[in-house]
VEXMI-619498 format. One record per residue: residue number from 0; residue in one letter; chain; x, y, z of N, C-alpha, C in turn. Coordinates in nm, 2 decimals, m for minus. Each point is the difference from the previous one (the first is absolute). Layout:
N
NUM, A, A, X, Y, Z, X, Y, Z, X, Y, Z .
...
END
This chain:
261
0, X, A, 5.87, 7.64, 1.13, m0.04, m0.14, m0.02, m0.06, m0.05, 0.14 .
1, X, A, m0.11, m0.07, m0.01, m0.06, m0.05, 0.12, 0.07, m0.14, 0.04 .
2, X, A, m0.01, m0.02, 0.13, 0.05, m0.13, 0.05, m0.11, m0.07, 0.07 .
3, X, A, m0.02, m0.13, m0.04, m0.10, m0.08, 0.07, 0.06, m0.06, 0.13 .
4, X, A, m0.06, 0.04, 0.11, 0.05, m0.05, 0.13, m0.06, m0.14, 0.02 .
5, X, A, 0.09, m0.10, 0.01, m0.04, m0.14, 0.00, m0.05, m0.04, 0.14 .
6, X, A, m0.11, 0.05, 0.04, m0.06, m0.04, 0.12, m0.12, m0.09, m0.03 .
7, X, A, 0.01, m0.13, 0.04, m0.10, m0.10, m0.04, m0.14, 0.04, 0.06 .
8, X, A, 0.00, 0.06, 0.12, m0.12, 0.03, 0.07, m0.09, 0.10, m0.08 .
9, X, A, 0.06, 0.08, m0.09, m0.08, 0.11, m0.06, m0.07, m0.05, m0.12 .
10, X, A, 0.04, m0.12, m0.06, m0.07, m0.05, m0.12, m0.07, m0.13, 0.03 .
11, X, A, m0.13, 0.00, m0.05, m0.08, m0.12, 0.02, m0.04, m0.05, m0.14 .
12, X, A, 0.05, m0.11, m0.04, m0.04, m0.05, m0.13, m0.12, m0.08, 0.01 .
13, X, A, m0.11, 0.04, m0.07, m0.13, m0.06, 0.02, m0.03, m0.11, m0.11 .
14, X, A, 0.06, 0.02, m0.12, m0.03, m0.10, m0.11, 0.11, 0.01, m0.10 .
15, X, A, 0.05, m0.11, m0.05, 0.10, m0.01, m0.10, m0.04, m0.10, m0.10 .
16, X, A, 0.01, 0.03, m0.13, m0.04, m0.09, m0.11, 0.07, 0.03, m0.13 .
17, X, A, m0.01, m0.10, m0.08, 0.03, 0.01, m0.14, m0.12, m0.03, m0.08 .
18, X, A, m0.05, 0.10, m0.08, m0.13, m0.01, m0.06, 0.00, 0.02, m0.15 .
19, X, A, m0.06, m0.09, m0.07, m0.02, 0.01, m0.15, m0.14, 0.04, m0.02 .
20, X, A, m0.02, 0.12, m0.06, m0.14, 0.06, m0.01, m0.07, m0.07, m0.12 .
21, X, A, m0.13, m0.02, 0.02, m0.08, m0.05, m0.11, m0.03, 0.11, m0.10 .
22, X, A, m0.03, m0.04, m0.13, m0.02, 0.11, m0.10, m0.10, 0.10, 0.04 .
23, X, A, m0.11, m0.04, 0.07, m0.10, 0.10, 0.03, 0.03, 0.08, 0.13 .
24, X, A, 0.12, m0.02, 0.06, 0.03, 0.06, 0.13, 0.00, 0.16, m0.01 .
25, X, A, m0.05, 0.06, 0.11, 0.02, 0.14, 0.03, m0.01, 0.01, 0.15 .
26, X, A, 0.05, 0.12, 0.05, 0.00, 0.02, 0.14, m0.03, 0.14, 0.04 .
27, X, A, m0.09, 0.02, 0.09, m0.03, 0.13, 0.06, 0.04, m0.01, 0.14 .
28, X, A, 0.11, 0.06, 0.05, 0.06, m0.03, 0.13, m0.10, 0.04, 0.11 .
29, X, A, m0.09, 0.10, m0.02, m0.09, 0.03, 0.11, m0.10, m0.11, 0.03 .
30, X, A, m0.02, m0.09, m0.10, m0.09, m0.11, 0.02, 0.04, m0.09, 0.11 .
31, X, A, 0.13, m0.01, 0.03, 0.05, m0.09, 0.10, m0.01, 0.06, 0.14 .
32, X, A, m0.01, 0.13, 0.01, 0.00, 0.08, 0.12, 0.12, m0.03, 0.09 .
33, X, A, 0.11, m0.02, m0.07, 0.13, m0.02, 0.07, 0.06, 0.13, 0.04 .
34, X, A, 0.09, m0.01, 0.10, 0.08, 0.12, 0.04, 0.14, m0.04, m0.01 .
35, X, A, 0.09, 0.09, 0.00, 0.14, m0.02, 0.00, 0.06, 0.01, m0.14 .
36, X, A, 0.08, m0.10, m0.04, 0.07, 0.00, m0.13, 0.00, m0.13, m0.07 .
37, X, A, 0.01, 0.01, m0.13, 0.00, m0.12, m0.08, 0.12, 0.02, m0.10 .
38, X, A, 0.09, m0.09, m0.01, 0.11, 0.01, m0.09, 0.00, m0.11, m0.11 .
39, X, A, 0.01, 0.04, m0.12, 0.01, m0.09, m0.11, 0.14, 0.00, m0.06 .
40, X, A, 0.04, m0.12, m0.05, 0.11, m0.01, m0.09, m0.05, m0.07, m0.12 .
41, X, A, 0.00, 0.07, m0.12, m0.06, m0.06, m0.12, 0.10, m0.10, m0.06 .
42, X, A, m0.05, m0.13, m0.01, 0.09, m0.10, m0.05, m0.02, m0.01, m0.15 .
43, X, A, m0.12, 0.01, m0.05, m0.02, 0.00, m0.15, m0.13, 0.07, m0.02 .
44, X, A, m0.02, 0.03, m0.13, m0.12, 0.08, m0.04, 0.01, 0.14, 0.04 .
45, X, A, m0.11, 0.07, 0.02, 0.00, 0.14, 0.03, m0.13, 0.04, 0.07 .
46, X, A, m0.01, 0.12, 0.04, m0.13, 0.05, 0.07, m0.01, 0.15, m0.02 .
47, X, A, m0.12, 0.04, 0.00, m0.03, 0.15, 0.00, m0.06, 0.03, 0.13 .
48, X, A, 0.05, 0.10, 0.07, m0.06, 0.04, 0.13, m0.03, 0.15, 0.00 .
49, X, A, m0.12, 0.03, 0.04, m0.05, 0.14, 0.01, m0.02, 0.03, 0.15 .
50, X, A, 0.06, 0.11, 0.04, m0.01, 0.05, 0.14, m0.04, 0.14, m0.01 .
51, X, A, m0.13, 0.03, 0.02, m0.04, 0.14, m0.03, 0.02, 0.03, m0.14 .
52, X, A, 0.07, 0.12, m0.03, 0.03, 0.04, m0.13, 0.13, m0.06, m0.05 .
53, X, A, 0.07, m0.08, 0.08, 0.13, m0.05, m0.04, m0.02, m0.14, m0.07 .
54, X, A, 0.09, m0.03, m0.09, m0.01, m0.13, m0.07, 0.14, m0.06, m0.01 .
55, X, A, 0.01, m0.12, 0.03, 0.13, m0.08, 0.00, m0.02, m0.12, m0.09 .
56, X, A, 0.11, m0.03, m0.07, 0.00, m0.12, m0.09, 0.12, m0.08, 0.04 .
57, X, A, m0.03, m0.12, 0.05, 0.11, m0.09, 0.05, 0.03, m0.11, m0.10 .
58, X, A, 0.13, m0.03, 0.00, 0.05, m0.11, m0.08, 0.09, m0.09, 0.08 .
59, X, A, 0.04, m0.11, m0.06, 0.08, m0.10, 0.08, 0.12, 0.07, 0.06 .
60, X, A, 0.03, m0.03, 0.13, 0.11, 0.06, 0.06, m0.03, 0.12, 0.09 .
61, X, A, m0.12, 0.05, m0.01, m0.04, 0.12, 0.08, m0.05, m0.04, 0.14 .
62, X, A, 0.04, 0.09, 0.09, m0.06, m0.01, 0.14, m0.10, 0.12, 0.01 .
63, X, A, m0.11, m0.03, 0.07, m0.10, 0.10, 0.02, m0.06, m0.01, 0.14 .
64, X, A, 0.00, 0.11, 0.07, m0.05, 0.01, 0.14, m0.14, 0.06, 0.00 .
65, X, A, m0.09, m0.07, 0.05, m0.14, 0.05, 0.02, m0.01, 0.06, 0.14 .
66, X, A, m0.03, 0.12, 0.01, m0.05, 0.06, 0.13, m0.15, m0.01, 0.00 .
67, X, A, m0.05, m0.10, 0.08, m0.14, m0.03, 0.00, m0.09, 0.10, 0.06 .
68, X, A, 0.06, 0.11, 0.04, m0.08, 0.12, 0.04, m0.07, 0.06, m0.12 .
69, X, A, 0.06, m0.03, m0.12, m0.06, 0.05, m0.12, m0.05, m0.11, m0.08 .
70, X, A, m0.10, 0.03, m0.09, m0.06, m0.11, m0.08, 0.08, m0.02, m0.13 .
71, X, A, 0.03, m0.12, m0.04, 0.07, m0.04, m0.12, m0.09, m0.08, m0.09 .
72, X, A, m0.02, 0.04, m0.12, m0.08, m0.08, m0.10, 0.10, m0.07, m0.09 .
73, X, A, 0.00, m0.13, m0.01, 0.10, m0.07, m0.07, m0.06, m0.09, m0.11 .
74, X, A, 0.06, 0.00, m0.11, m0.04, m0.09, m0.11, 0.13, m0.05, m0.07 .
75, X, A, m0.02, m0.10, m0.09, 0.12, m0.05, m0.07, m0.05, m0.04, m0.14 .
76, X, A, 0.09, m0.03, m0.09, m0.03, m0.05, m0.13, m0.03, m0.15, 0.00 .
77, X, A, m0.12, m0.04, m0.03, m0.03, m0.15, 0.01, 0.09, m0.08, m0.09 .
78, X, A, 0.06, 0.06, m0.11, 0.09, m0.07, m0.09, 0.14, m0.01, 0.06 .
79, X, A, 0.03, 0.08, 0.10, 0.13, 0.00, 0.06, m0.02, 0.01, 0.15 .
80, X, A, m0.06, m0.11, 0.06, m0.05, 0.01, 0.14, 0.11, 0.02, 0.10 .
81, X, A, m0.04, 0.06, 0.11, 0.09, 0.04, 0.11, 0.04, m0.12, 0.09 .
82, X, A, 0.12, m0.01, 0.03, 0.05, m0.09, 0.11, 0.08, 0.08, 0.09 .
83, X, A, m0.03, m0.01, 0.13, 0.07, 0.09, 0.10, 0.04, m0.08, 0.12 .
84, X, A, 0.10, 0.04, 0.07, 0.03, m0.03, 0.14, m0.07, 0.11, 0.08 .
85, X, A, m0.07, m0.03, 0.10, m0.06, 0.11, 0.08, 0.02, m0.02, 0.15 .
86, X, A, 0.01, 0.11, 0.07, 0.01, m0.01, 0.15, m0.09, 0.11, 0.05 .
87, X, A, m0.09, m0.04, 0.09, m0.09, 0.09, 0.07, 0.05, 0.02, 0.14 .
88, X, A, 0.02, 0.12, 0.04, 0.06, 0.02, 0.13, m0.04, 0.13, 0.07 .
89, X, A, 0.02, 0.00, 0.13, m0.02, 0.13, 0.08, 0.14, 0.03, 0.05 .
90, X, A, 0.03, 0.13, 0.00, 0.13, 0.05, 0.04, m0.03, 0.11, 0.10 .
91, X, A, 0.03, m0.02, 0.13, m0.03, 0.10, 0.10, 0.08, 0.12, m0.01 .
92, X, A, 0.12, m0.01, m0.06, 0.09, 0.12, m0.01, 0.00, 0.05, m0.14 .
93, X, A, m0.11, m0.01, m0.07, 0.00, 0.03, m0.15, m0.03, 0.14, m0.03 .
94, X, A, 0.00, 0.09, 0.10, m0.01, 0.15, m0.03, 0.10, 0.05, m0.10 .
95, X, A, 0.12, m0.07, 0.00, 0.10, 0.04, m0.09, m0.04, m0.02, m0.14 .
96, X, A, m0.10, m0.09, m0.03, m0.04, m0.02, m0.14, m0.06, 0.12, m0.06 .
97, X, A, m0.06, 0.08, 0.08, m0.07, 0.12, m0.05, 0.08, 0.13, 0.01 .
98, X, A, 0.12, m0.01, 0.05, 0.09, 0.11, 0.01, 0.05, 0.04, m0.14 .
99, X, A, m0.01, 0.13, m0.03, 0.06, 0.04, m0.13, 0.15, m0.01, 0.00 .
100, X, A, 0.07, m0.02, m0.12, m0.06, 0.00, m0.13, m0.05, m0.14, m0.04 .
101, X, A, 0.00, m0.10, 0.09, m0.03, m0.14, m0.04, m0.15, m0.01, m0.05 .
102, X, A, m0.02, m0.06, m0.11, m0.13, m0.03, m0.05, m0.02, m0.15, 0.00 .
103, X, A, m0.09, m0.05, 0.09, m0.01, m0.15, 0.02, m0.08, m0.07, m0.11 .
104, X, A, 0.05, 0.01, m0.12, m0.07, m0.07, m0.11, 0.10, m0.08, m0.08 .
105, X, A, 0.01, 0.03, m0.13, 0.07, m0.09, m0.09, 0.15, 0.01, 0.02 .
106, X, A, 0.07, m0.11, 0.00, 0.15, 0.01, m0.01, 0.04, m0.12, m0.09 .
107, X, A, 0.10, 0.03, m0.09, 0.05, m0.11, m0.09, 0.10, m0.08, 0.08 .
108, X, A, m0.03, m0.13, 0.01, 0.08, m0.09, 0.08, 0.10, m0.08, m0.09 .
109, X, A, 0.07, m0.09, 0.06, 0.09, m0.09, m0.07, m0.05, m0.14, 0.02 .
110, X, A, m0.04, m0.05, m0.11, m0.09, m0.12, 0.01, 0.07, m0.12, 0.06 .
111, X, A, 0.13, m0.02, m0.03, 0.07, m0.12, 0.06, 0.01, 0.01, 0.15 .
112, X, A, 0.04, 0.11, 0.05, 0.01, 0.02, 0.15, m0.13, m0.02, 0.07 .
113, X, A, m0.10, 0.07, m0.06, m0.13, 0.00, 0.07, m0.07, m0.14, m0.01 .
114, X, A, 0.02, m0.06, m0.11, m0.06, m0.14, m0.01, 0.06, m0.09, 0.11 .
115, X, A, 0.13, 0.01, 0.02, 0.06, m0.09, 0.10, m0.04, 0.04, 0.14 .
116, X, A, m0.01, 0.13, 0.03, m0.05, 0.04, 0.13, m0.14, m0.04, 0.03 .
117, X, A, m0.09, 0.02, m0.10, m0.14, m0.04, 0.02, m0.01, m0.15, 0.01 .
118, X, A, 0.08, m0.08, m0.07, m0.01, m0.14, 0.01, 0.05, m0.05, 0.14 .
119, X, A, 0.10, 0.07, 0.05, 0.04, m0.03, 0.14, m0.10, 0.04, 0.10 .
120, X, A, m0.07, 0.11, m0.03, m0.11, 0.05, 0.09, m0.11, m0.10, 0.01 .
121, X, A, m0.04, m0.06, m0.12, m0.11, m0.10, 0.00, 0.04, m0.13, 0.07 .
122, X, A, 0.13, m0.03, m0.01, 0.05, m0.13, 0.06, 0.03, 0.01, 0.15 .
123, X, A, 0.01, 0.13, 0.05, 0.04, 0.02, 0.14, m0.11, m0.06, 0.09 .
124, X, A, 0.04, m0.03, 0.12, m0.10, m0.05, 0.10, m0.10, 0.11, 0.03 .
125, X, A, m0.12, m0.04, 0.04, m0.10, 0.10, 0.03, 0.03, 0.06, 0.13 .
126, X, A, 0.12, 0.06, 0.01, 0.04, 0.06, 0.12, 0.04, 0.15, m0.04 .
127, X, A, m0.05, 0.09, 0.07, 0.02, 0.14, m0.04, 0.14, 0.04, m0.01 .
128, X, A, 0.09, m0.05, 0.09, 0.14, 0.04, 0.00, 0.07, m0.06, m0.12 .
129, X, A, m0.03, m0.13, m0.03, 0.06, m0.06, m0.12, m0.04, 0.06, m0.13 .
130, X, A, m0.13, 0.03, m0.01, m0.05, 0.07, m0.12, 0.06, 0.14, m0.02 .
131, X, A, 0.01, 0.07, 0.11, 0.05, 0.14, m0.01, 0.14, 0.00, m0.05 .
132, X, A, 0.08, m0.10, 0.03, 0.14, m0.01, m0.05, 0.00, 0.01, m0.15 .
133, X, A, m0.10, m0.05, m0.07, m0.01, 0.01, m0.15, m0.08, 0.11, m0.05 .
134, X, A, m0.09, 0.05, 0.09, m0.09, 0.11, m0.05, 0.06, 0.14, 0.01 .
135, X, A, 0.08, 0.02, 0.10, 0.06, 0.13, 0.02, 0.10, 0.04, m0.11 .
136, X, A, 0.08, m0.09, m0.06, 0.08, 0.04, m0.12, m0.09, 0.04, m0.12 .
137, X, A, m0.11, m0.06, m0.01, m0.09, 0.04, m0.11, m0.05, 0.14, 0.02 .
138, X, A, m0.04, 0.03, 0.12, m0.04, 0.14, 0.03, 0.11, 0.10, m0.02 .
139, X, A, 0.12, m0.04, 0.04, 0.12, 0.08, m0.02, 0.02, 0.03, m0.14 .
140, X, A, m0.01, m0.10, m0.09, 0.02, 0.02, m0.14, m0.11, 0.09, m0.06 .
141, X, A, m0.12, m0.01, 0.05, m0.11, 0.08, m0.05, 0.04, 0.15, 0.03 .
142, X, A, 0.04, 0.03, 0.12, 0.04, 0.13, 0.04, 0.12, 0.05, m0.09 .
143, X, A, 0.10, m0.08, m0.01, 0.12, 0.04, m0.07, m0.03, 0.03, m0.14 .
144, X, A, m0.07, m0.09, m0.07, m0.03, 0.02, m0.14, m0.10, 0.10, m0.03 .
145, X, A, m0.09, 0.03, 0.09, m0.09, 0.11, m0.02, 0.07, 0.14, 0.01 .
146, X, A, 0.10, 0.00, 0.08, 0.07, 0.13, 0.01, 0.09, 0.02, m0.12 .
147, X, A, 0.05, m0.11, m0.06, 0.08, 0.01, m0.12, m0.06, m0.08, m0.11 .
148, X, A, m0.11, 0.03, m0.06, m0.08, m0.09, m0.08, 0.07, m0.02, m0.14 .
149, X, A, 0.00, m0.12, m0.05, 0.04, m0.03, m0.13, m0.11, 0.03, m0.09 .
150, X, A, 0.02, 0.08, m0.11, m0.11, 0.04, m0.08, m0.02, m0.10, m0.11 .
151, X, A, m0.07, m0.11, 0.03, m0.03, m0.10, m0.10, m0.07, 0.05, m0.12 .
152, X, A, m0.09, 0.10, 0.03, m0.08, 0.06, m0.11, 0.09, 0.06, m0.11 .
153, X, A, 0.11, 0.07, 0.05, 0.09, 0.06, m0.10, 0.07, m0.10, m0.08 .
154, X, A, 0.04, m0.11, 0.06, 0.06, m0.11, m0.07, m0.09, m0.05, m0.11 .
155, X, A, m0.12, m0.02, 0.04, m0.10, m0.05, m0.10, m0.02, 0.09, m0.11 .
156, X, A, m0.01, 0.13, 0.03, m0.02, 0.10, m0.11, 0.12, 0.01, m0.09 .
157, X, A, 0.12, m0.01, 0.06, 0.12, 0.00, m0.08, 0.00, m0.12, m0.09 .
158, X, A, m0.04, m0.11, 0.05, 0.00, m0.13, m0.08, m0.10, 0.01, m0.12 .
159, X, A, m0.12, 0.06, 0.03, m0.10, 0.01, m0.10, 0.04, 0.10, m0.11 .
160, X, A, 0.06, 0.11, 0.05, 0.05, 0.10, m0.10, 0.11, m0.06, m0.09 .
161, X, A, 0.09, m0.07, 0.06, 0.11, m0.06, m0.08, m0.06, m0.11, m0.10 .
162, X, A, m0.10, m0.07, 0.04, m0.06, m0.10, m0.09, m0.06, 0.07, m0.12 .
163, X, A, m0.07, 0.11, 0.03, m0.07, 0.07, m0.11, 0.11, 0.06, m0.09 .
164, X, A, 0.10, 0.06, 0.05, 0.11, 0.06, m0.09, 0.07, m0.11, m0.08 .
165, X, A, 0.02, m0.12, 0.06, 0.07, m0.10, m0.07, m0.08, m0.07, m0.11 .
166, X, A, m0.13, m0.01, 0.03, m0.09, m0.07, m0.10, m0.13, 0.08, m0.02 .
167, X, A, 0.01, 0.11, m0.07, m0.13, 0.08, m0.02, m0.09, m0.07, m0.09 .
168, X, A, 0.04, m0.10, m0.07, m0.09, m0.07, m0.10, m0.09, m0.09, 0.08 .
169, X, A, 0.03, m0.04, 0.12, m0.09, m0.09, 0.07, m0.12, 0.07, 0.05 .
170, X, A, m0.11, m0.08, 0.00, m0.13, 0.05, 0.06, 0.02, 0.01, 0.15 .
171, X, A, m0.05, 0.12, 0.05, 0.02, 0.02, 0.15, m0.11, m0.06, 0.07 .
172, X, A, 0.03, m0.10, 0.08, m0.09, m0.07, 0.09, 0.03, 0.02, 0.15 .
173, X, A, m0.08, 0.08, 0.06, 0.02, 0.03, 0.14, m0.06, m0.10, 0.10 .
174, X, A, m0.10, m0.07, m0.05, m0.07, m0.09, 0.09, 0.09, m0.11, 0.07 .
175, X, A, 0.08, m0.06, m0.08, 0.09, m0.10, 0.05, 0.10, 0.06, 0.10 .
176, X, A, 0.05, 0.11, m0.03, 0.10, 0.07, 0.08, m0.07, 0.04, 0.14 .
177, X, A, m0.12, 0.04, m0.01, m0.07, 0.04, 0.12, m0.03, m0.12, 0.09 .
178, X, A, m0.03, m0.12, m0.06, m0.02, m0.12, 0.07, 0.13, m0.05, 0.07 .
179, X, A, 0.11, 0.02, m0.07, 0.13, m0.05, 0.05, 0.04, 0.08, 0.12 .
180, X, A, m0.03, 0.13, 0.00, 0.05, 0.09, 0.11, m0.11, 0.04, 0.10 .
181, X, A, m0.12, m0.05, m0.03, m0.11, 0.03, 0.10, m0.05, 0.14, 0.00 .
182, X, A, 0.01, 0.07, m0.12, m0.05, 0.14, m0.01, m0.13, m0.01, m0.08 .
183, X, A, m0.09, 0.10, 0.02, m0.11, 0.02, m0.09, 0.05, 0.07, m0.12 .
184, X, A, m0.06, m0.01, m0.12, 0.04, 0.07, m0.12, 0.00, 0.15, 0.02 .
185, X, A, m0.11, 0.05, 0.06, m0.01, 0.15, 0.02, 0.12, 0.05, 0.09 .
186, X, A, 0.03, m0.08, 0.10, 0.11, 0.04, 0.09, 0.14, 0.00, m0.08 .
187, X, A, 0.02, m0.10, m0.08, 0.12, m0.01, m0.07, 0.01, 0.12, m0.10 .
188, X, A, m0.11, 0.03, m0.07, 0.00, 0.12, m0.09, 0.03, 0.13, 0.08 .
189, X, A, m0.06, 0.01, 0.12, 0.03, 0.12, 0.07, 0.15, 0.01, 0.04 .
190, X, A, 0.06, m0.11, 0.05, 0.14, 0.00, 0.03, 0.08, 0.03, m0.11 .
191, X, A, m0.03, m0.05, m0.12, 0.08, 0.02, m0.12, 0.00, 0.15, m0.04 .
192, X, A, m0.12, 0.05, 0.00, m0.02, 0.15, m0.04, 0.07, 0.09, 0.10 .
193, X, A, m0.01, m0.03, 0.13, 0.06, 0.08, 0.10, 0.16, 0.00, m0.02 .
194, X, A, 0.05, m0.11, m0.04, 0.15, 0.00, m0.02, 0.05, 0.04, m0.13 .
195, X, A, m0.08, m0.03, m0.11, 0.05, 0.02, m0.14, m0.07, 0.12, m0.06 .
196, X, A, m0.12, 0.04, 0.05, m0.07, 0.11, m0.06, m0.10, m0.03, m0.10 .
197, X, A, m0.01, m0.13, m0.04, m0.10, m0.05, m0.09, m0.05, m0.13, 0.04 .
198, X, A, m0.12, m0.04, m0.05, m0.05, m0.13, 0.03, 0.09, m0.10, m0.08 .
199, X, A, 0.00, m0.13, 0.04, 0.07, m0.10, m0.07, m0.04, m0.01, m0.15 .
200, X, A, m0.12, 0.02, m0.03, m0.05, 0.00, m0.14, 0.05, 0.11, m0.08 .
201, X, A, 0.00, 0.12, 0.06, 0.05, 0.12, m0.07, 0.15, m0.02, m0.02 .
202, X, A, 0.07, m0.04, 0.10, 0.15, m0.02, m0.01, 0.03, m0.11, m0.11 .
203, X, A, m0.08, m0.11, 0.00, 0.02, m0.10, m0.10, m0.02, 0.05, m0.14 .
204, X, A, m0.11, 0.08, m0.02, m0.03, 0.05, m0.13, 0.11, 0.10, m0.05 .
205, X, A, 0.05, 0.08, 0.09, 0.11, 0.09, m0.04, 0.13, m0.08, m0.04 .
206, X, A, 0.03, m0.11, 0.07, 0.11, m0.08, m0.03, m0.02, m0.07, m0.14 .
207, X, A, m0.12, m0.04, m0.03, m0.03, m0.06, m0.13, 0.03, 0.10, m0.11 .
208, X, A, m0.05, 0.12, 0.02, 0.02, 0.11, m0.10, 0.15, 0.03, m0.02 .
209, X, A, 0.07, 0.01, 0.11, 0.14, 0.02, 0.00, 0.07, m0.11, m0.08 .
210, X, A, m0.04, m0.12, 0.02, 0.06, m0.11, m0.07, m0.04, 0.01, m0.15 .
211, X, A, m0.12, 0.04, m0.03, m0.04, 0.01, m0.14, 0.08, 0.11, m0.07 .
212, X, A, 0.03, 0.11, 0.07, 0.08, 0.11, m0.06, 0.14, m0.06, m0.04 .
213, X, A, 0.06, m0.08, 0.09, 0.13, m0.05, m0.03, 0.00, m0.09, m0.12 .
214, X, A, m0.11, m0.08, m0.01, m0.01, m0.09, m0.11, m0.03, 0.07, m0.13 .
215, X, A, m0.08, 0.11, 0.01, m0.03, 0.08, m0.12, 0.13, 0.06, m0.06 .
216, X, A, 0.08, 0.05, 0.09, 0.12, 0.08, m0.04, 0.12, m0.09, m0.03 .
217, X, A, 0.01, m0.12, 0.07, 0.13, m0.07, m0.01, m0.02, m0.15, m0.04 .
218, X, A, m0.11, m0.03, m0.07, m0.02, m0.13, m0.05, m0.06, 0.01, m0.14 .
219, X, A, 0.00, m0.11, m0.07, m0.06, 0.00, m0.14, m0.14, m0.07, 0.01 .
220, X, A, m0.05, m0.01, 0.12, m0.14, m0.06, 0.01, m0.10, 0.09, m0.05 .
221, X, A, m0.11, m0.06, m0.06, m0.11, 0.07, m0.04, m0.09, 0.04, 0.12 .
222, X, A, m0.09, 0.10, m0.02, m0.08, 0.04, 0.11, m0.09, m0.12, 0.05 .
223, X, A, m0.04, m0.08, m0.10, m0.08, m0.12, 0.04, 0.08, m0.09, 0.09 .
224, X, A, 0.13, m0.02, m0.04, 0.08, m0.09, 0.07, 0.03, 0.05, 0.15 .
225, X, A, 0.02, 0.13, 0.01, 0.02, 0.07, 0.13, m0.13, m0.02, 0.08 .
226, X, A, m0.11, 0.02, m0.06, m0.13, m0.02, 0.08, m0.01, m0.14, 0.05 .
227, X, A, 0.03, m0.10, m0.08, 0.00, m0.14, 0.04, 0.10, m0.03, 0.11 .
228, X, A, 0.12, 0.05, m0.02, 0.11, m0.02, 0.10, m0.04, 0.05, 0.14 .
229, X, A, m0.07, 0.12, 0.00, m0.04, 0.06, 0.12, m0.13, m0.05, 0.05 .
230, X, A, m0.06, m0.10, m0.06, m0.12, m0.07, 0.05, m0.12, 0.08, m0.01 .
231, X, A, m0.01, 0.09, m0.11, m0.12, 0.07, m0.03, m0.10, m0.09, m0.08 .
232, X, A, m0.13, 0.02, 0.02, m0.09, m0.08, m0.07, 0.01, 0.01, m0.15 .
233, X, A, 0.03, 0.12, m0.05, 0.01, 0.03, m0.14, 0.08, 0.13, m0.02 .
234, X, A, 0.03, 0.03, m0.13, 0.08, 0.12, m0.03, m0.08, 0.12, 0.03 .
235, X, A, m0.13, 0.00, m0.02, m0.08, 0.12, 0.02, 0.00, 0.04, 0.15 .
236, X, A, m0.01, m0.10, 0.09, 0.00, 0.03, 0.14, 0.14, 0.06, 0.04 .
237, X, A, 0.11, m0.06, m0.05, 0.13, 0.05, 0.02, 0.01, 0.14, m0.04 .
238, X, A, m0.04, 0.03, m0.12, 0.01, 0.14, m0.06, m0.07, 0.10, 0.08 .
239, X, A, m0.12, m0.04, 0.05, m0.08, 0.10, 0.08, 0.06, 0.03, 0.13 .
240, X, A, 0.05, m0.11, 0.07, 0.07, 0.02, 0.13, 0.13, 0.08, m0.02 .
241, X, A, 0.07, m0.03, m0.10, 0.13, 0.07, m0.02, m0.03, 0.14, m0.03 .
242, X, A, m0.09, 0.04, m0.08, m0.03, 0.13, m0.04, m0.05, 0.08, 0.13 .
243, X, A, m0.08, m0.06, 0.08, m0.05, 0.06, 0.12, 0.11, 0.04, 0.10 .
244, X, A, 0.10, m0.10, 0.01, 0.11, 0.02, 0.10, 0.11, 0.09, m0.06 .
245, X, A, 0.03, m0.02, m0.13, 0.12, 0.07, m0.06, m0.04, 0.13, m0.07 .
246, X, A, m0.12, 0.02, m0.03, m0.05, 0.12, m0.07, 0.02, m0.01, m0.15 .
247, X, A, 0.06, m0.11, m0.05, 0.02, m0.02, m0.14, m0.04, m0.14, m0.04 .
248, X, A, m0.03, m0.03, m0.12, m0.02, m0.14, m0.04, 0.14, m0.07, m0.01 .
249, X, A, 0.00, m0.13, 0.00, 0.13, m0.06, m0.02, 0.08, 0.04, m0.12 .
250, X, A, m0.07, 0.02, m0.11, 0.07, 0.04, m0.12, 0.05, 0.15, 0.01 .
251, X, A, m0.09, 0.08, 0.06, 0.05, 0.14, 0.02, 0.11, 0.01, 0.10 .
252, X, A, 0.00, m0.09, 0.10, 0.11, 0.01, 0.09, 0.14, m0.04, m0.06 .
253, X, A, m0.01, m0.10, m0.09, 0.13, m0.04, m0.07, 0.04, 0.11, m0.09 .
254, X, A, m0.09, 0.05, m0.08, 0.03, 0.11, m0.09, 0.05, 0.12, 0.07 .
255, X, A, m0.06, 0.04, 0.11, 0.03, 0.12, 0.07, 0.14, m0.01, 0.06 .
256, X, A, 0.05, m0.12, 0.03, 0.13, m0.02, 0.06, 0.11, 0.01, m0.10 .
257, X, A, 0.00, m0.08, m0.11, 0.10, 0.01, m0.10, m0.04, m0.04, m0.14 .
258, X, A, m0.13, 0.01, m0.02, m0.05, m0.03, m0.14, m0.05, m0.14, 0.00 .
259, X, A, m0.10, m0.03, m0.08, m0.06, m0.13, m0.01, 0.10, m0.10, m0.07 .
260, X, A, m0.01, m0.12, 0.04, 0.09, m0.10, m0.07, m0.08, m0.08, m0.09 .
END
């Protein structure tokens, strides 16, 4: 675990702000020709950040450290605009930032603590020593939580999977979920497939068919009723999808199991 040495002389805070981004906002960090570091705490909304071949998706509560020696291309969802606390600073003793295994990028933060610290930072006198009193704990938390990251993505995927399993009859809408958590749809699909082995749509379809099998075997519902209950447009669509996934028509499946009713 790294320790932040609290020496006021080594850190120079150049700019501190709370910013609500306009819908058309985007940022290419090279355009500013800044050097040093830029720290964000995401208060609301989300952002997508590309650094070379790497891609990061930020949501409320995340800390993100920009090493301005690299170019960062940043965008956000105009329907879920980004609001951040930001601190632009130079750190004369920052060689530790690049020391392995530390990766100075995304870290999941704790929103309540960081909000209070940043508010104190904004209200502090424009005196380097006073501001560093509030800024150094934020840096310390960034180091600590990056070394032991909370996998917010896994929590989101578990929640999505649970929702699909509990309600396979519901239409799967990823757009609202992506806006809520600040992910792009493609990134959410990749995360889900990496953890579950299927895309959300494939997983959802399999759960619908599993639910249909239960209803076929253990209810007195007609095939048309089952199709309607599972939110299919019509019985033909249900039958085609069931046959493709189960290898049998609904009627064949019931008869093959214990005879038609």
